[in-house]
N, C-alpha and C positions, 0 to 999 in steps of 0.2 A: 597458578599464582605463586610468585616468589615467597619463600619463607622469610620472615623477619630475621633481622640480625639478632644474635644473642651475645651475651657477655660472659666470660669465664674468668675465674681468678687464677692468677699465676704469680706466685711469690709475692703476694701483697699488692699486686697491680691488677687492674681490670683490662682485659683484652677483648675487643669487639670482633666477632667473627660473622661476617656477612655470608649469605647463602649457605647456612649451616647444614642443610639437607643435601647439598650437592654430593652426588656419588663420586668418590675418588677411586675406589676399587670396587669392581663388580663382584658379586658373590661367587664362590667356588664350591666344589663338592666338600671342601674341608672348612670354609670360613664364610660368614655372612658378608654382605656388602658393607663398605666402610665409607662414612660420610666425611665432609670436611671438618664438621665439629669433632668427630671422633678422632681425627688426626691431631687437632689442636689439643684435645684432652689427653691423648696418648703422650704427647711431648711433655705436658705438665705432670703426668703420672710417673714419668722416668727421670725426674729432675736430677736426682742424685748422680746417676750414671751419665746422663746426657751432658750435664754441665761439667763433670769431670773431664769429659772428652773435648768440650768446646771452650771452656772458660779461658779468656784472654788470648785466644787464637784467631788470626785472620781467618774468615770462613766464607767460602763460596757457597751459593744456594743452588740447588738443583730443583727447578720449579716446574710443575705440571699444572698450570692454572685451571685446566678443565678436567683434571683428574687423569688417571692412567688406564689404558685399555690395551689388550694385546694388539700388536701391529703398530702402535704409536712409536714415534721416532724422537730421539734426542737430537738437538741441533749439533752439527759438526763445526759450526763457526758462527760468527756474529751476522753473517749475511745469509744464513740458512733460514729464510722466513717461513718456509713451509713446514718446519718441524713443530712437534706438539710440545716438547719440553725443551728447556734451555738452562744454561748456567749463568747465574747472576754473580758476576764478580765485583760489581760496584754497588753501593748502597742504593736500594730502590727509592723512587720518589715516595713521598708520604711517610717516611719512617718516623716513628715516635721520638720524642725528644730524649727518652732514656736509653735509646739505642746508641752504643758507642762504636767508633770506628778506629781503624789503624791504617797507616799508609803503607802499602807493600809495593815492591818493584818487580816487574815481570822480566823474563829473559831478554826481551827486546829493549829493556831500559826504560820503558813507559812506567808510570806509577798509577796507583788507584787507591782511593779510599774504600776499604772493605769492611764489612760487618765484623765486629769483635765482640762476641757475646760475653756479658758479664753477669747476666741474671736470666732465670728461666722465662720471664716474660718475652724475652727477644725470640727464642725459637718458637714460642707459641704465636707471636705476631708473624713470624715467617711462615707458619702454617696458614694464616689468613692470606698470605701472598701465594699460596699453592706450592709451598716448599715440602718436599718429601725427604730429601737426602741433604744432609750437611756435609760439606767437604772442607774440614779444618786443615790449615797449614800445620806442618810440624814444628812450628815456632810459637813463641809467646810475644806479646806486644812490646816487651821491654827490649827485645833483640830480635828483629824479624829477619835477620841475616844469618843467624846461628841456630840451626835445628836443635830441639831438645828431645826429639825421639827418632829412632831408626824404625822404619816400616818394611816388613818383609811381606810382599804380596805374592802368594802362592796360587797361581792362576792355572786351573785344568785346561789342557789342550784337548782337541777332539781325540777320542779313544781313551780318555781318562775321566775320572769322576771325583765326586766329593770325597770318597774313601781314599782315593789316591792322595788328595790334598791333605787330609788328615794324617796319613802316613808320614808325608814329608814334613808337616808341621811338627809332629812329635820328634822326628830326627832334628829338626831345627832347634826345638827346646833343649834336646840333649847336647847338641853342639854348643849352643850358647852357654849352657851350664858348664861344660868343659872349660870354656874360656872365661868363666867367672861372671857371666851375665845372666840375668833373668828375663825370660820372655813372657809376654802376656798374649793370649790368643783370643780371637773373635771370629765368628763366622762372617762371611762377606755379605750374606743376604742371598746368595745365589749358590754356586757350587764351590767357591774358593774358600781359603782360610787366610787370615792376616795375623801376622805375629809382630807385636810392637815391643820395642826396648827403650826405656827412658835413658837418655844420655846426657852427659854434661854438655851445655851449650858452648862448645869450644871449637867446633869444626864447621867448615863451610858446607853448602849443600853438595858441592862436588866431592868432598871428602866423605860425606856420609853416603853418597851414591857409591863411591869406591868401596866402602866398608860393605855394602849390600852385595856388590859383586864378588868381593872376597868370600863372604859367607855362601853366596850361591855356588862359586866354584868348588868350595869344599864339600857342599852337599852334592854336586855333580860327581866328584871324586869317589864319594861314598855310595851313591845310588844312581844307577843308570837310568832310573826313571825321572831324573831332574835335568832341567836345562836352563842355561842362561842365554840361549841363542835369541837374538832380537828378531831375526827374520822368521816368520811363521813357517816358511818352507823348510827351515832347518830344525824345527822344534820336535817334530814327530809327536807320538803319543806319550808325552811326558808332562810333568808339572813345570811350568815356566816360573822362574823367580824373576818377577818384574822389577829389576833393580831401578829402572828409570822412574818409578813412583817416588823416589827420593830426590828428584830434581826440584829446583825452584819452580813454583806454580804447578806442580803435580800433586794431586791429592787423592786420597782414598776415602771412600764413604765412612764417615765417622761412626763411632760406637753409638748404638741405640737409634741410628738413622733408619728410616723406612727405605725400601728399595722398590723401584718400578717393576714389580714382578707379581704374578697372581698370588692372592692371599695376603697381601701386605706384609711380606717377610721383613725381619729386622736384622741388621748387622749387630750381632749379639755377643758381648764378652762372655767367655765360658772357661770354666777350669779345665785343666788339662785331662784329668781323669774322665770328666764327663764328656769332653770332646772325643776322647778315644772310643766312647761308647754311643756317640750320637749317630743315629742311622739316617735321619732326614733333617736337614737344616730348616726346612719349611715349617717344622713344628714350632719354630721360634719366630713369632709373628706379633702383630699389634695386639692380638687378643690374649696371648699367653705371657709375654715379656713383663708387662706391669706386675702381674702376680708373682712371677719369678723373682723380680727385683725386690719386692716387698718381703718375700718369704726367705730368700737366700742372700740378699744384699748384692752388691756390685762385685762380680768376679775380678774387677780391676781396682778394688778398694785400695790396694797397696802399691799401685803402679807408680805413684809419686814418691814413694818412701825412699827410693835409691836411685840416683843418677849415675850411670856407668861410663866408664872410659871406652872410647872407640878403638884404642890402640890394639887390642887383640885381633879385631877384625881388619883393621888396616894392615896388620902384619900379614894376614892371609892375602890381602890385595897385592902387597908388595912381593911376596914370595911365590905364590902360585902362578904358573904360566898363563899367558893369554893377552896381557896388555889391555888397552882401552877398548871399550865397546861402544856400539852406536847409541846416539842420542835421539830423542824424538825429532821428527822432521821439521817442526816449526821452530827448533832451536838454532841459534847461530852455529856455524861450523866450529867445533871445539878442538883444542890441541890434542893431537894423537889419535883423533877419531878415525875409524876405518871408513871406506867409501859408503856413501849413502845410496847404495844401489843393491837390488836383490842379488844374491850371489849367483843365481842362474842366469842373470842378465848382465853380469860383469865381464867386461873384456879387459884383461890384465893391462894391456899396453896403453889403455886410456886413463890409467891412474898412477900417480907417483907413490913413493914409499910412505909419505905422509898422509895419504888418502885424499889428495887433491886431484880433481879432474884435469887431464891434459887436453886442452883444445888443439886439435890438428886441422 
């Protein structure tokens, strides 16, 4: 028999949670099972940090309505009806009247009204809709075309692990400091590390992406275990600096989001000294992070104190060799972009100097 709905308090509002006993994560050898009600309560319990990450930002939802299990799959597009999870980029039906929205523009030029969280009741309601991960844009609602944060996604490739990502993250911190910028770290909730920098909202998405490439190239110059190669066949056993995460409509799992992995891991803001000593990011999960936040406070409490200039990183982009790099495949052809073909399959005479295919 189905369990009756329950109501929980979130920021002075009451949010109804149906099927509260539905199992969202199965038990592991480290953690007990997680129910839908526990997910909603978790979001309410990390209000300070979660809202610092989401407030006034267009936010896509990663929804797993039936919970997550090993082997389940996230949809690759709107027509992938067989997938278990999917991204919700438009406001779901039945949204409460207190949920606010903002209009964003996709690379295609199409627009959408996307959720714009302004209070903790919103992410708690999103838990009712099966949301595990929030994907906020790097912009605020008052200017959705000028990012206010740079995101450095350090992605371990086969043959590397979390400890390699930590090493590169610490090198990233040092490089940023040399340039007069302060970086803030968080675990990805899997094997990677994310480094964020608050920036002045003066530059376009393309310029922020170029700043990420500049930083990545300087890291490559200093550490042969780092790569900015877009094509997987060229990356090798290195940490990939995913510069394309700074594109329009490209997002990273937000701080304090759950991830669809065993044990309900959390993408957790963390101080640099603690990151250097962290052995297993799985220890940061739905069961441990709320107490950690209450006891230690948010490691990103000061992230909004200073907004930095991108000019030092754009100088690296302009002075280090390499030119433009590949965009994601669903993007329109961009100026100066190299050919969108795997290097091992490229036939030189089929492409001109601007990266356009020559039809013969």
